[in-house]
N, C-alpha and C positions, 0 to 999 in steps of 0.2 A: 511500434514497439509489440513484439509477439508475446502474448501472457498465456496462450493454450497450453503450455507446457510447464507453466510455473508450479510448483509444488510448496503450497503455503504451509504444510507440517514440515517438510525439510527447511524451508527457511527460518521458521520459528526455533527448530533445534539449531539450526547454524548460528542463529544471531544470540540464542540463548549461550551458545559456547563462547562466541566472539566476546561477549561484554561479561562472561563470567557470571550468568545468572542461573542459579540453582531452579530451575522451574520444577516444581513437583508434579507427579503425573495427575492428580486431581485438579489441577490448574491448567495443563496443557490444552486440554479439548476444548476449554472457555477462551484461550487466547488464539488458538489456530482459527476458533469461529469469528472471533473479532478481527483477525487478520483478513478473513474471507470477506467480510462485510467491507472493511477498507480497501481491499481489491476492487470490489464491486463499483464502490463509489468513486476510485480513483480512474478506473476505466471509463466511466460514464463522463467524467472530468475531461479525461485525455481524448475522449474521441468528438467532443464537442467542435462542430465546424465553427471557426471563425474565419471571417471574410479577409481578404488580402490587405484590403483599404484600412483595417483597424491597425492602429498605432499603439504601442505600449507607452503607458504613463510612466514618467520616471519616478513622480511622486503621487502616492494615494491620497486623494483628498474627499472624504466623504461628504 
């Protein structure tokens, strides 16, 4: 998944329109900053190498 061209600010604006959220200007920068953090964490998770011999567990049991 290519994320180099992902515009977080544009994503926030589009999602606010989609869910009919009136995102006030004073909160937008904070929301965008949080989504930047979420993007960075998700990128780490998605790039983590998983060996081919690992099987998916049908049920999570801690």
